[in-house]
C-alpha positions in Angstrom: 106.7 133.2 98.0 109.3 130.3 96.6 108.3 127.3 98.5 110.6 123.9 98.3 108.6 120.9 98.3 110.2 117.5 99.3 108.2 114.3 99.3 110.0 111.0 100.3 107.0 109.3 101.8 107.4 105.8 100.0 109.8 105.1 96.6 109.4 108.4 94.7 112.2 110.8 95.7 111.0 114.4 94.6 111.4 118.0 95.1 109.6 120.7 93.7 109.6 124.7 93.8 106.0 126.3 93.2 105.7 129.9 93.7 102.6 131.4 95.4 101.1 128.0 96.0 100.0 127.6 92.2 103.0 128.1 89.7 105.2 125.1 89.2 108.6 126.4 88.5 110.1 122.7 88.8 108.9 119.4 89.6 111.6 116.4 89.6 110.6 112.9 90.7 113.5 110.1 90.9 111.7 106.9 90.6 112.7 104.0 92.2 110.1 101.4 90.2 112.8 99.5 88.4 114.7 98.6 91.4 111.7 97.6 93.5 110.5 95.4 90.6 112.1 92.1 91.4 109.8 92.1 94.9 106.5 93.0 92.9 106.5 95.9 95.8 108.0 98.4 97.3 110.9 97.2 100.1 111.2 99.7 102.8 114.8 99.7 103.5 116.0 99.7 99.9 113.5 102.8 99.6 115.3 104.7 102.4 118.8 104.0 101.5 118.0 105.4 97.8 116.4 108.5 99.2 119.3 109.3 101.2 121.7 108.5 98.4 119.4 110.8 95.8 117.7 113.4 97.8 120.4 116.2 97.7 120.9 115.9 93.6 117.0 115.9 93.4 116.9 119.2 95.3 119.6 120.7 93.3 118.0 119.7 90.0 114.7 121.1 91.2 116.3 124.6 92.0 118.2 124.7 89.1 114.9 123.9 86.8 113.0 126.6 88.6 116.2 129.0 87.9 116.7 130.1 91.7 119.3 129.3 94.1 118.5 128.1 97.7 118.8 131.4 99.1 115.8 132.5 97.4 113.6 130.2 99.1 110.9 131.6 101.5 110.2 128.3 103.0 110.2 124.8 102.8 107.2 122.1 102.8 107.9 118.3 103.4 105.8 115.2 103.7 105.9 114.0 107.2 102.9 111.6 107.7 101.7 109.2 106.5 104.2 106.5 104.9 107.2 104.5 105.3 108.9 105.9 108.4 112.5 105.6 107.0 111.6 107.2 103.9 109.7 109.7 105.5 112.8 110.6 107.7 115.3 110.8 105.4 113.1 114.0 103.7 112.0 115.4 106.9 115.6 115.4 108.1 116.9 117.0 105.0 114.1 119.9 105.1 115.0 120.5 108.7 118.6 121.0 107.9 118.1 122.9 105.1 115.6 125.1 106.8 117.7 125.7 109.7 120.8 126.6 107.4 118.8 129.1 105.3 116.9 130.8 108.4 113.6 129.9 106.7 110.7 128.3 108.3 109.5 125.1 107.3 106.1 122.9 107.6 105.3 119.3 107.9 102.8 118.4 105.6 100.1 115.6 105.5 100.5 113.8 102.4 96.9 112.9 102.0 95.6 116.3 102.6 98.4 117.2 99.6 96.9 114.6 97.2 93.5 116.4 97.4 95.3 119.6 96.9 97.2 118.8 93.8 94.2 119.7 91.3 94.4 123.2 92.5 97.9 123.8 91.0 96.2 123.3 87.6 92.4 124.8 88.3 90.9 127.3 90.4 88.5 125.5 92.1 85.9 126.9 94.8 85.2 125.5 98.1 83.1 123.7 99.4 83.3 120.5 96.9 83.7 116.5 97.4 87.0 115.1 97.8 87.7 111.8 96.5 91.4 110.3 97.6 92.4 107.0 95.8 95.6 105.7 96.2 97.3 102.5 97.2 97.1 103.1 100.8 93.9 105.3 101.6 90.6 105.5 99.9 88.4 108.4 101.1 85.2 110.4 100.4 85.1 113.9 102.1 83.4 117.3 102.0 86.6 119.8 101.8 85.5 123.3 103.0 89.3 124.8 102.6 92.8 123.3 102.3 92.7 122.3 105.9 89.3 121.8 106.5 88.1 118.0 105.6 85.1 116.3 106.9 85.2 112.5 106.1 82.0 111.0 105.0 83.4 107.5 104.0 86.3 105.3 103.8 87.8 102.0 103.2 86.6 99.5 106.0 89.5 96.8 104.8 91.9 97.2 101.7 92.2 100.5 100.1 91.3 100.8 96.3 95.0 100.9 95.1 95.7 98.0 97.1 93.4 95.3 95.7 94.9 96.5 92.2 98.3 96.0 93.4 97.6 92.5 95.1 95.1 91.0 92.2 98.4 92.3 89.7 100.6 90.7 91.7 98.7 87.1 92.0 98.3 86.8 88.3 101.7 88.4 87.6 100.3 91.0 85.5 102.9 93.4 85.9 104.1 95.8 88.1 103.2 98.6 88.9 99.9 96.8 89.5 97.7 99.6 88.7 99.3 100.3 85.6 99.4 97.2 84.3 96.0 96.3 85.0 95.0 99.3 83.1 96.9 98.6 80.0 95.5 95.0 80.1 92.0 96.2 80.6 91.9 97.9 76.9 92.6 94.5 75.5 90.2 92.5 77.5 86.0 92.2 78.0 84.8 93.8 81.3 81.8 91.7 80.8 83.7 88.6 81.2 83.3 88.0 84.9 80.3 89.0 87.0 82.5 89.7 90.2 80.5 90.9 93.3 80.2 94.2 94.8 79.9 94.6 98.6 76.5 95.3 100.3 77.4 98.0 103.0 73.9 100.0 102.7 73.1 99.2 106.6 74.3 101.2 109.6 77.3 103.9 109.3 78.4 102.6 106.3 76.3 104.5 103.8 79.5 106.1 102.1 82.0 103.5 103.2 83.6 100.8 100.4 85.1 97.5 101.1 87.8 95.9 98.4 88.7 93.0 100.6 85.7 90.8 99.4 86.3 91.6 95.5 90.0 91.1 96.1 89.2 87.5 97.6 86.5 86.6 94.8 88.9 87.7 91.9 92.1 85.5 93.4 90.4 82.5 95.0 87.0 82.2 93.2 87.5 82.9 89.6 85.8 80.3 88.2 82.6 80.9 90.3 82.2 84.4 88.5 83.0 83.5 85.0 80.5 84.3 82.5 79.3 81.7 79.8 81.0 82.1 76.3 84.3 84.3 77.6 87.7 82.7 78.1 89.5 82.9 81.1 92.5 85.3 80.2 94.6 87.8 82.0 93.2 90.9 79.8 89.4 89.7 80.6 90.5 89.4 84.4 92.0 92.8 84.3 89.0 94.4 82.7 86.3 93.0 84.8 88.2 93.7 88.0 89.1 97.1 87.1 85.4 97.9 86.2 83.9 96.5 89.3 86.5 98.3 91.5 85.9 101.7 89.8 82.2 101.3 89.8 82.1 100.4 93.5 83.6 103.9 94.1 82.0 105.7 91.7 78.5 104.8 92.9 79.3 105.9 96.5 80.5 109.3 95.1 76.8 109.4 93.1 75.6 108.7 96.8 77.7 111.7 98.6 76.4 114.0 95.6 72.9 113.3 96.3 73.1 113.6 100.0 75.2 116.7 100.2 73.9 118.7 97.3 77.5 119.3 96.4 78.0 119.1 92.7 81.6 119.6 92.4 84.0 116.3 92.7 87.7 116.8 93.2 89.9 113.4 93.1 93.5 112.9 93.7 95.8 109.7 94.3 97.8 107.4 92.2 94.4 105.6 91.3 93.1 108.7 89.4 95.4 107.8 86.7 93.2 104.8 85.8 91.6 105.7 82.4 88.4 104.1 83.3 88.3 106.0 86.6 88.9 109.5 84.7 86.4 108.4 82.4 83.8 107.6 85.0 84.6 110.9 86.6 83.9 112.6 83.7 80.4 111.2 82.8 79.0 111.8 86.0 75.7 113.6 85.2 75.6 117.1 86.1 78.4 117.5 88.2 81.8 119.4 87.5 85.0 117.1 88.0 88.7 117.9 88.6 91.5 115.6 88.9 95.4 116.1 88.3 97.1 115.6 85.2 99.0 112.5 85.0 102.4 113.7 86.7 100.3 115.0 89.7 98.2 111.8 90.4 101.1 110.0 91.6 103.7 111.0 94.8 105.2 114.1 93.6 106.6 117.3 95.8 104.6 119.8 93.6 101.7 119.2 95.7 103.3 119.4 98.9 104.9 122.6 98.2 101.5 124.0 97.1 99.8 123.4 99.9 102.9 124.3 102.2 102.4 127.6 100.8 99.0 127.7 102.3 100.1 126.7 105.8 103.1 129.1 105.8 101.1 132.1 104.1 98.8 131.9 107.5 101.8 131.7 109.6 101.3 128.2 110.4 105.0 126.3 110.9 106.5 123.1 112.0 109.7 123.4 114.9 112.6 121.3 114.6 110.8 118.6 117.2 108.3 117.6 114.5 108.5 113.9 113.8 107.6 111.4 111.1 104.1 109.5 111.4 103.9 106.1 109.5 99.8 106.2 109.8 97.3 108.9 110.2 94.3 107.4 112.3 92.2 110.5 112.3 90.8 109.8 108.5 87.9 108.1 109.7 84.1 109.0 109.5 83.4 112.4 111.1 87.0 113.5 110.8 88.0 116.1 112.2 
C-alpha cells in the first residue's frame, strides 16, 4: 500500500509517501524557520498562510520523488491534532479534497502518537515498550502496547521540556530554534558551572511526572544564586548547565519507569530527541535497549504520519469528511486512555 502523509501542525509543511508502513519512498519537509526567526517563535497567522501557499507543491514533490502518480495512492493520512488550528486545517482540508477526488480513504492522525511511531520506520521494534515523547508542546512517559494502545504513566505538570529550552534560549538571545542553539552552545560550556535545582515530585500521584517551570524560572530569574564558585556567567555555561539538568530530570523518571514496569525497551520520539545529550543519555541507560529516530524523523515530518496512517487503514479504520482539526489532545494524562 502506498500512503501519502501530510503534516502541517505547526511550521513545517511536509508530505511523504510510505509503502506498507515502513518503507519511506519520499519525505519532503518545507521549513518555515527563517521566516519566523525575527519573532523568535512561530507566528500562527504566518504559518497557516505559508502552508496554504506551499502545500500542493510539497505534495507534488513527494509524489515525484516516490516515483508514483497520485492515482497510485491507496490512502491518505493527515495530522488533525494537536497543533495550531489554522495550520492543521490547511493540511486536513487538502487531504480531504485529494482523497475525495481520488476515491481513496483518508485518516486523521494524532501527531503525538505519530512521533512515537517514527522509530518504527527505521527499526523492527517489538511491543510493549516504554514510550518517551519529548517535544516543544508535550512531555510524556508511557507504556506503548501497540501503535494505538498507550497508557500514560507520567507527563509534565507545567511546561514541556522543549518549551523550557525555547524560553531560556529566547530570554538570553541564544538563537532560534532554541533547542538547536542550546545544544550547540553546550558543547563549548561547562555543565558544572551552575547547580540548577531539580523539582521534587516524589509524593502523591507524581511518581513519573516532570516539571520544568521551576527550572526555567531559576535559569531566567535567579541565575546568580546558582552560579558555582570559579565559573564565569557565560552563555555557553548557562546552556550546558541548563541542558544537563533538563535532560537529567527526564532520564531519572525514565529509569524509575523501567524499574517499576520491568520493561527494558525505551523508544523515544519528538524534537528534543535530536538533542545530543539526550541521545547519549538514552544510549547509556544500563541494561536497557533504546531506540530513537534519525535526525530527520525527530522533528515534525510526514513520514511518521504516513507510517502510522497505514496501520489504521490496514485494519479498516478511516475518517469521514466531517473530521475536524483539534488544537489540543486533553486525553494525554495519567491513566490514558
